[in-house]
NUKOLSE-786951 format. One line per 10 residues: for each residue x, y, z of C-alpha. Coordinates in pm, whole numbers, padded with zeros to 5 digits. Each point is the difference from the previous one (the first is absolute). Layout:
! residues N
X:Y:Z | ...
//
This chain:
! residues 409
09664:07866:10884 | 00374:00017:00074 | -00028:00355:00129 | -00255:-00097:00265 | 00201:-00308:00097 | 00322:00195:00045 | -00175:00273:00193 | -00141:-00264:00232 | 00341:-00168:00023 | 00168:00322:00108
-00278:00079:00244 | 00011:-00346:00155 | 00356:00056:00115 | -00075:00328:00171 | -00109:00053:00362 | -00343:00121:-00111 | -00084:-00341:-00149 | -00016:-00149:00345 | -00262:00247:00112 | -00290:-00193:-00154
-00273:00056:-00255 | -00010:00378:00038 | 00366:00030:-00098 | -00052:-00238:-00292 | -00300:00201:-00120 | 00204:00319:00024 | 00278:-00158:-00206 | -00248:-00110:-00265 | -00151:00350:-00012 | 00347:00153:-00033
00082:-00237:-00284 | -00328:00088:-00174 | 00072:00371:00036 | 00350:-00045:-00143 | -00138:-00200:-00293 | -00253:00275:-00069 | 00275:00263:00017 | 00208:-00206:-00241 | -00287:-00025:-00246 | -00065:00372:00027
00367:00090:-00058 | 00022:-00226:-00305 | -00329:00130:-00140 | 00119:00358:00042 | 00328:-00090:-00171 | -00192:-00147:-00293 | -00230:00301:-00039 | 00293:00241:00019 | 00177:-00200:-00270 | -00318:00019:-00212
-00003:00379:00044 | 00364:00017:-00110 | -00051:-00233:-00296 | 00248:-00249:00148 | -00193:-00303:-00120 | 00251:-00268:00099 | 00020:00120:00361 | -00380:00025:00011 | -00039:-00354:-00129 | 00246:-00132:00261
-00169:00186:00286 | -00351:-00114:-00093 | 00122:-00359:-00041 | 00108:00012:00364 | -00333:00152:00109 | -00191:-00273:-00184 | 00216:-00270:00162 | -00100:00125:00346 | -00367:-00081:-00087 | -00119:00288:00215
-00273:00258:-00044 | 00159:00150:-00311 | 00097:-00319:-00182 | -00270:00035:-00267 | 00089:00363:-00072 | 00368:-00096:-00013 | -00070:-00261:-00269 | -00171:00263:-00213 | 00283:00253:00035 | 00258:-00272:-00064
-00180:-00079:-00327 | -00006:00371:-00080 | 00377:00029:00062 | 00072:-00314:-00206 | -00201:00144:-00288 | 00192:00326:00015 | 00317:-00208:-00048 | -00161:-00177:-00299 | 00003:-00325:00203 | -00352:-00078:-00115
-00001:-00373:00076 | 00104:00067:00361 | -00264:00274:00023 | -00272:-00240:-00118 | 00115:-00261:00253 | -00026:00256:00280 | -00351:00091:-00115 | -00092:-00371:-00008 | 00130:-00037:00358 | -00216:00294:00109
-00315:-00137:-00164 | 00059:-00353:00132 | 00111:00091:00352 | -00227:00298:00064 | -00304:-00036:-00229 | -00211:00244:00206 | 00268:00270:00016 | -00089:00350:-00116 | 00322:-00009:-00203 | -00123:-00278:-00230
-00186:00244:-00226 | 00307:00217:-00045 | 00205:-00312:-00065 | -00240:-00109:-00275 | 00029:00338:-00171 | 00378:-00024:00022 | -00017:-00351:-00145 | -00195:00131:-00302 | 00264:00267:-00054 | 00287:-00250:00028
-00155:-00252:-00237 | -00080:00268:-00256 | 00358:00134:00015 | 00123:-00357:-00051 | -00208:-00035:-00317 | -00240:-00244:00165 | -00377:00011:-00020 | -00114:00094:00353 | -00238:-00244:00165 | -00276:00249:00071
-00245:-00108:00267 | -00346:00041:-00146 | -00206:-00003:00318 | -00071:00320:00191 | 00127:00356:-00027 | 00367:-00101:00033 | -00020:-00185:-00332 | -00166:00301:-00169 | 00277:00224:00131 | 00268:-00226:-00141
-00162:00010:-00343 | -00026:00378:00013 | 00363:00027:00109 | 00105:-00200:-00303 | -00222:00208:-00229 | 00148:00325:00135 | 00353:-00127:-00054 | -00088:-00089:-00358 | -00155:00341:-00066 | 00301:00176:00151
00231:-00178:-00243 | -00225:00013:-00309 | -00202:00324:00007 | 00025:00231:00304 | -00247:00246:-00159 | -00277:-00255:00024 | 00096:-00084:00356 | -00048:00355:00134 | -00382:00032:-00036 | -00049:-00359:00117
00209:00067:00309 | -00185:00325:00070 | -00334:-00183:00001 | 00142:-00283:00207 | 00130:00236:00269 | -00341:00171:00021 | -00138:-00317:00156 | 00128:-00202:00296 | 00308:-00182:-00130 | 00211:-00234:00210
00340:00118:00130 | 00176:-00214:-00262 | -00194:00159:-00283 | 00060:00349:00139 | 00373:-00062:00011 | 00017:-00137:-00357 | -00228:00269:-00144 | 00207:00280:00152 | 00316:-00162:-00128 | -00139:-00003:-00354
-00090:00371:00023 | 00334:00103:00148 | 00206:-00198:-00253 | -00185:00131:-00306 | 00151:00347:00034 | -00287:00153:-00198 | -00160:00333:00102 | -00347:-00163:00006 | 00125:-00264:00245 | 00163:00262:00220
-00322:00202:00012 | -00196:-00308:00107 | 00250:-00051:00283 | -00017:00367:00102 | -00381:-00002:00013 | -00005:-00319:00207 | 00281:00119:00230 | -00181:00324:00079 | -00357:-00111:00055 | -00072:-00372:-00030
-00232:-00102:00288 | 00161:-00345:00030 | 00302:00050:00232 | 00187:-00303:-00136 | -00042:00112:-00360 | 00104:00356:00092 | 00315:-00115:00180 | 00108:-00216:-00293 | -00058:00289:-00242 | 00211:00234:00215
00290:-00244:00022 | -00004:-00075:-00371 | -00015:00370:-00083 | 00353:00015:00136 | 00110:-00240:-00274 | -00077:00262:-00265 | 00261:00234:00148 | 00046:00355:-00115 | -00079:00330:00169 | -00367:-00009:-00095
-00062:-00330:00175 | 00209:00103:00299 | -00197:00322:00040 | -00326:-00195:-00021 | 00125:-00224:00280 | 00095:00299:00216 | -00345:00152:-00056 | -00167:-00325:00107 | 00219:-00016:00314 | -00088:00360:00091
-00376:-00037:-00045 | -00079:-00359:00095 | -00142:-00082:00344 | 00075:-00370:-00039 | 00305:-00135:00183 | 00023:-00294:-00241 | -00014:00226:-00303 | 00276:00223:00135 | 00218:-00302:00071 | -00061:-00115:-00355
00117:00343:-00123 | 00329:-00042:00188 | 00051:-00341:-00160 | -00077:00151:-00341 | 00248:00283:00055 | 00260:-00265:00080 | -00081:-00178:-00327 | 00035:00329:-00187 | 00340:00064:00161 | -00099:00327:00167
00222:-00028:00308 | -00022:00370:00091 | -00379:-00007:00047 | 00018:-00322:00204 | 00271:00152:00220 | -00213:00310:00050 | -00287:-00212:00131 | 00240:-00200:00220 | 00121:00318:00170 | -00309:00222:00006
-00306:-00225:00015 | -00162:00035:00348 | -00163:-00346:-00011 | 00249:-00263:00129 | -00157:-00281:-00202 | 00049:00189:-00326 | 00351:00102:00101 | 00085:-00366:00057 | -00136:-00087:-00344 | 00209:00275:-00161
00308:-00124:00185 | -00066:-00352:-00125 | -00015:00126:-00359 | 00323:00198:00050 | 00165:-00327:00097 | -00121:-00166:-00320 | 00137:00299:-00195 | 00345:-00039:00162 | -00024:00324:00198 | 00259:-00085:00266
00120:00358:00049 | -00355:00132:00030 | -00093:-00271:00248 | 00308:00065:00214 | -00085:00370:00018 | -00351:-00087:00116 | 00129:-00234:00272 | 00229:00268:00148 | -00290:00238:00070 | -00294:-00239:00054
-00135:-00064:00352 | -00295:-00236:-00067 | 00123:-00362:00058 | -00245:-00142:-00253 | 00130:00234:-00269 | 00362:-00075:00093 | -00079:-00370:-00027 | -00135:00064:-00347 | 00326:00178:-00087 | 00198:-00305:00116
-00210:-00218:-00226 | 00048:00249:-00284 | 00377:-00002:00054 | -00002:-00377:-00031 | -00202:00007:-00321 | 00229:00267:-00146 | 00317:-00192:00093 | 00115:00241:00272 | 00238:-00247:00167 | 00228:00268:00149
-00290:00185:00158 | -00150:-00321:00140 | 00338:-00095:00145 | 00023:00334:00179 | -00350:-00037:00145 | 00069:-00361:00103 | 00293:00113:00214 | -00092:00353:00114 | -00381:00033:00014 | -00108:00059:00362
-00361:-00116:-00041 | 00013:-00379:00065 | -00294:-00085:-00227 | 00136:00203:-00291 | 00345:-00145:00051 | -00134:-00356:-00014 | -00190:00086:-00316 | 00318:00138:-00160 | 00192:-00316:00098 | -00262:-00227:-00157
-00004:00205:-00321 | 00381:-00002:-00003 | -00011:-00379:00001 | -00218:00008:-00311 | 00265:00194:-00193 | 00225:-00307:-00038 | 00311:-00170:00136 | 00211:00317:-00006 | -00174:00113:00317 | 00104:-00316:00193
00317:00149:00162 | -00195:00300:00131 | -00276:-00225:00132 | 00258:-00216:00177 | 00150:00306:00168 | -00346:00114:00113 | -00082:-00343:00144 | 00327:-00037:00194 | -00013:00348:00153 | -00373:00029:00064
-00160:-00069:00340 | -00368:00032:-00093 | -00145:-00348:-00080 | -00260:00156:-00230 | 00275:00156:-00214 | 00185:-00333:-00005 | -00318:-00171:-00123 | -00023:00259:-00277 | 00351:-00100:-00108 | -00108:-00367:00000
-00293:00092:-00225 | 00239:00187:-00228 | 00234:-00299:-00027 | -00297:-00225:-00072 | -00139:00202:-00288 | 00356:00018:-00138 | 00018:-00380:00007 | 00318:00038:00206 | 00013:-00344:00163 | 00364:00036:00104
-00067:00308:00213 | -00302:-00164:00167 | 00199:-00318:00071 | 00279:00203:00158 | -00256:00166:00228 | -00173:-00329:00082 | 00334:-00151:00107 | 00119:00288:00216 | -00311:00180:00127 | -00052:-00039:00377
-00355:00135:00006 | -00229:-00306:-00045 | -00280:00197:-00167 | 00233:00156:-00257 | 00168:-00334:-00063 | -00340:-00159:-00054 | -00101:00280:-00238 | 00314:-00054:-00209 | -00062:-00376:-00020 | -00367:00056:-00088
00103:00209:-00299 | 00266:-00249:-00109 | -00254:-00283:00011 | -00205:00149:-00285 | 00281:00130:-00221 | 00032:-00320:-00200 | 00364:00033:-00107 | 00282:-00249:00057 | 00186:00207:00258 | -00310:00034:00217
-00087:-00368:-00052 | 00344:-00112:00114 | -00040:00204:00318 | -00342:-00157:00062 | 00167:-00344:-00018 | 00268:00120:00237 | -00267:00098:00254 | -00180:-00333:-00030 | 00311:-00211:00071
//
């Protein structure tokens, strides 16, 4: 791999290379850690783009993760297919699924990929190639049947779904069944969802019912969700309520939980949903008064999701907590090329190597090869120079490739 070769090349010219096997092993370990950090940053960029509905950016990020062939390569292929499908690029989505099944046949993501393949082929007017052996094949057939009932006669689908959910359905069937109920808009379907959301003993079924109840909207559904949140002892169920309130557009109730809920984990979930709802002002108010670093980190993530570029820029330059500042810098990089001048100013004036590395990560997820090349050419710190070159080596664009050739001459 070019990245490993270049890392070794840079290391070989340094004083530490002459210190023997221990120094070489340390260099290899450092390179492995940097590669893992790179994969993690790209994966996070992809998932954040999924949350924002930015399918093209998600597809590009997961393509890079898959190319690294690391621990998350199989998952990246699935999410890349998902993002392609959202862009109606069905042929590319099917190719990504094929790569997942061929390259990682034992991956836990293969089952999800097969379900996605059925959905894509059906949307394309093709007859899905349903696998007949085992429960996965049965699920695919049932998924197709539910889709047909949803389009042809929702009234007939409701009692069938109710009986199906009384058993032990697979996650795929739960998801499709709840979708059918939520989309029907009929009072009978809503009542089925309410009954399941309040008391179903299967936690997965209950959570799906709660989330889909939010799709109905209206004050009645919102009040039902609030009642479930107030009475439920289940952390997962209460998180599902917050997601449902987001779907229903009830920002005021989500903000109330984000500011008053005593449980940090639930506060973080509410903050996440505020970000999805575009609640930049609400999130900024929370950050000004919050003391818990984990909650403040959740606010930073929420600001990114909501497009709070100005707020992230302020935190990237003024936040006194080093960890939170690095997080803000990395999220700032994910907002696009417009943040490049601010990132450059931070890098040139900053003394903390950890903050400088955060800027390198930000440039990388931006795809900003020019900025990384400028750093690689001028940086005097060998470790930072090596980190910049490592990121350039996996970017795959012409500008980065030309610089790789320049190094090899």
